[in-house]
C-alpha positions as CSV (number, residue, x, y, z in Angstrom):
1,M,70.0,-81.8,-80.6
2,S,72.3,-81.0,-77.4
3,I,71.0,-80.3,-73.9
4,W,73.4,-77.3,-74.3
5,T,70.8,-75.7,-76.6
6,T,68.5,-74.7,-73.4
7,P,71.3,-72.6,-72.0
8,I,72.4,-70.8,-74.4
9,T,69.2,-70.3,-76.1
10,F,68.1,-69.0,-72.5
11,G,71.0,-66.4,-72.9
12,I,70.0,-65.2,-76.3
13,A,67.1,-64.5,-75.3
14,F,67.5,-62.5,-72.6
15,A,69.5,-60.4,-74.3
16,V,67.4,-59.7,-77.0
17,G,64.4,-59.1,-74.6
18,L,66.7,-56.7,-72.7
19,A,67.7,-55.2,-75.9
20,W,63.5,-55.1,-77.2
21,W,62.6,-53.9,-73.4
22,F,64.9,-50.8,-73.6
23,L,63.9,-49.8,-77.1
24,L,60.1,-50.0,-76.2
25,V,61.0,-47.9,-72.8
26,W,62.8,-45.3,-75.6
27,G,59.5,-45.0,-77.3
28,V,57.2,-44.3,-74.7
29,L,59.7,-42.5,-73.2
30,R,60.4,-40.2,-76.5
31,D,56.4,-39.1,-76.5
32,W,56.8,-38.7,-73.0
33,D,55.9,-34.9,-73.7
34,S,53.0,-35.2,-75.8
35,E,49.6,-33.3,-74.9
36,E,47.6,-36.0,-74.4
37,N,49.8,-37.9,-71.5
38,R,50.5,-34.0,-70.4
39,K,46.9,-34.1,-69.7
40,L,47.2,-37.6,-67.6
41,R,49.7,-36.3,-65.4
42,S,47.8,-33.4,-64.3
43,Q,45.1,-35.2,-62.8
44,K,45.2,-34.9,-59.0
45,P,48.0,-36.9,-57.3
46,E,45.7,-39.2,-55.2
47,L,43.5,-40.8,-58.5
48,L,47.8,-41.4,-60.1
49,S,49.0,-42.9,-57.2
50,E,45.8,-45.2,-57.0
51,Q,46.7,-45.9,-61.2
52,K,50.1,-46.5,-60.4
53,Q,48.9,-48.9,-57.7
54,Y,46.5,-50.3,-60.1
55,H,48.9,-51.4,-62.6
56,N,52.1,-52.7,-60.2
57,T,49.0,-55.0,-59.2
58,Q,48.2,-56.1,-62.5
59,I,51.8,-56.8,-63.4
60,Y,52.3,-59.8,-60.8
61,R,48.9,-60.7,-61.7
62,D,50.3,-61.2,-65.1
63,F,53.7,-63.3,-63.8
64,E,51.3,-65.1,-61.7
65,F,49.3,-66.2,-64.4
66,Y,52.6,-67.4,-66.5
67,V,53.7,-69.1,-63.5
68,K,49.9,-71.7,-63.6
69,I,50.2,-72.0,-67.8
70,T,54.4,-72.7,-67.1
71,L,53.3,-75.1,-64.4
72,A,50.3,-76.9,-66.9
73,I,52.8,-77.1,-69.1
74,V,55.4,-78.6,-67.7
75,A,52.8,-81.2,-66.1
76,G,51.4,-81.9,-69.6
77,V,54.9,-82.5,-71.0
78,A,55.8,-84.8,-67.6
79,Y,52.6,-86.6,-68.3
80,V,53.6,-87.5,-71.6
81,L,57.4,-88.2,-71.3
82,C,56.6,-90.5,-68.4
83,R,53.0,-91.9,-69.6
84,D,53.5,-96.1,-70.7
85,C,51.1,-96.8,-73.4
86,P,52.2,-97.1,-77.0
87,G,50.6,-94.3,-78.7
88,F,53.1,-92.3,-76.7
89,A,56.3,-93.9,-75.7
90,H,57.0,-97.1,-77.8
91,N,55.6,-95.2,-81.3
92,G,56.6,-91.7,-80.1
93,T,54.8,-89.5,-82.1
94,V,52.0,-88.4,-80.9
95,G,54.0,-87.7,-77.7
96,R,56.5,-85.5,-79.9
97,V,54.2,-83.7,-81.4
98,L,52.4,-83.0,-77.6
99,I,55.6,-81.7,-76.8
100,L,56.7,-79.9,-79.5
101,A,52.8,-77.8,-79.0
102,A,53.7,-77.2,-75.4
103,G,57.1,-75.4,-76.4
104,G,55.2,-73.5,-78.9
105,L,52.5,-72.9,-76.3
106,E,54.9,-72.0,-73.8
107,A,57.0,-69.3,-75.9
108,L,53.8,-67.9,-77.0
109,A,52.3,-67.6,-73.8
110,G,55.5,-66.2,-72.3
111,I,55.9,-63.7,-75.2
112,L,52.2,-61.5,-74.7
113,L,52.5,-62.2,-71.0
114,A,56.1,-60.3,-71.4
115,H,53.8,-57.8,-73.4
116,F,51.1,-57.1,-71.1
117,V,54.2,-56.2,-68.3
118,F,55.6,-53.9,-70.3
119,F,51.9,-52.0,-71.2
120,H,51.0,-51.8,-67.3
121,Q,54.8,-50.4,-66.9
122,R,54.1,-48.2,-70.1
123,S,50.8,-47.1,-68.2
124,K,53.2,-46.3,-65.3
125,L,55.6,-44.6,-66.6
126,L,53.3,-42.0,-68.4
127,R,52.2,-41.5,-64.5
128,W,55.4,-40.0,-63.5
129,D,56.6,-36.9,-62.8
130,P,59.5,-35.7,-63.8
131,K,60.6,-37.4,-66.6
132,P,61.7,-40.9,-65.8
133,K,65.0,-41.6,-67.7
134,C,65.7,-45.0,-70.1
135,A,68.8,-45.4,-68.2
136,N,67.4,-45.8,-65.0
137,A,65.1,-48.6,-66.6
138,W,68.3,-51.3,-65.8
139,K,66.6,-50.6,-62.1
140,W,63.1,-51.6,-62.6
141,Q,62.3,-55.0,-61.5
142,E,59.7,-54.6,-64.1
143,T,62.7,-54.7,-66.8
144,W,64.5,-57.8,-65.6
145,L,60.8,-59.5,-65.2
146,F,60.1,-58.9,-68.7
147,A,63.5,-60.4,-70.2
148,S,63.0,-63.2,-67.8
149,L,60.0,-63.7,-69.3
150,V,61.3,-63.9,-72.8
151,A,63.7,-65.8,-72.2
152,A,62.5,-68.9,-70.3
153,S,59.7,-69.3,-72.8
154,I,61.9,-69.2,-75.9
155,A,64.3,-71.1,-74.5
156,F,61.6,-74.0,-73.0
157,G,60.1,-73.7,-76.9
158,V,63.3,-73.6,-78.8
159,G,65.4,-75.5,-76.7
160,L,63.9,-78.1,-74.1
161,A,60.8,-78.8,-75.7
162,P,62.8,-80.1,-79.1
163,Y,65.3,-81.8,-77.1
164,L,62.8,-83.5,-75.1
165,A,60.5,-84.8,-78.0
166,G,63.7,-86.6,-79.2
167,A,63.9,-88.0,-76.1
168,V,60.1,-89.4,-76.4
């Protein structure tokens, strides 16, 4: 496996993440005018503002949690790669399994937390008036956060971890 697998995987996963984001946003905006959503937007403006602020804060907390998970996984992988004991460096079987497991955990965590970002963005979208346009999603920072989380997690889990597991 080549180290070039990682950037190629990142690019493909980033494009897939963007496409998935726009599909999810389109689905939310398609149902924007439902009775339930109109009731949601008819609340007091102060309450809507507080709710939007809450979801903004939660998006950044989710991202912060993702960064902590990623740092812990990368530290664990570095420890496995640098450890000098027969079960890890010389034989390598346990080390390979741990690195591949870390890659899978990173991919799962990134995809789950990216969807948490979307769910908070969905709650914000349903409180916006007038109706936002799907084409304007390019301007939202959550769009790029979602695609980056998906891409980085998948690139680590599918591209980098197997490469490193072969190097143990």
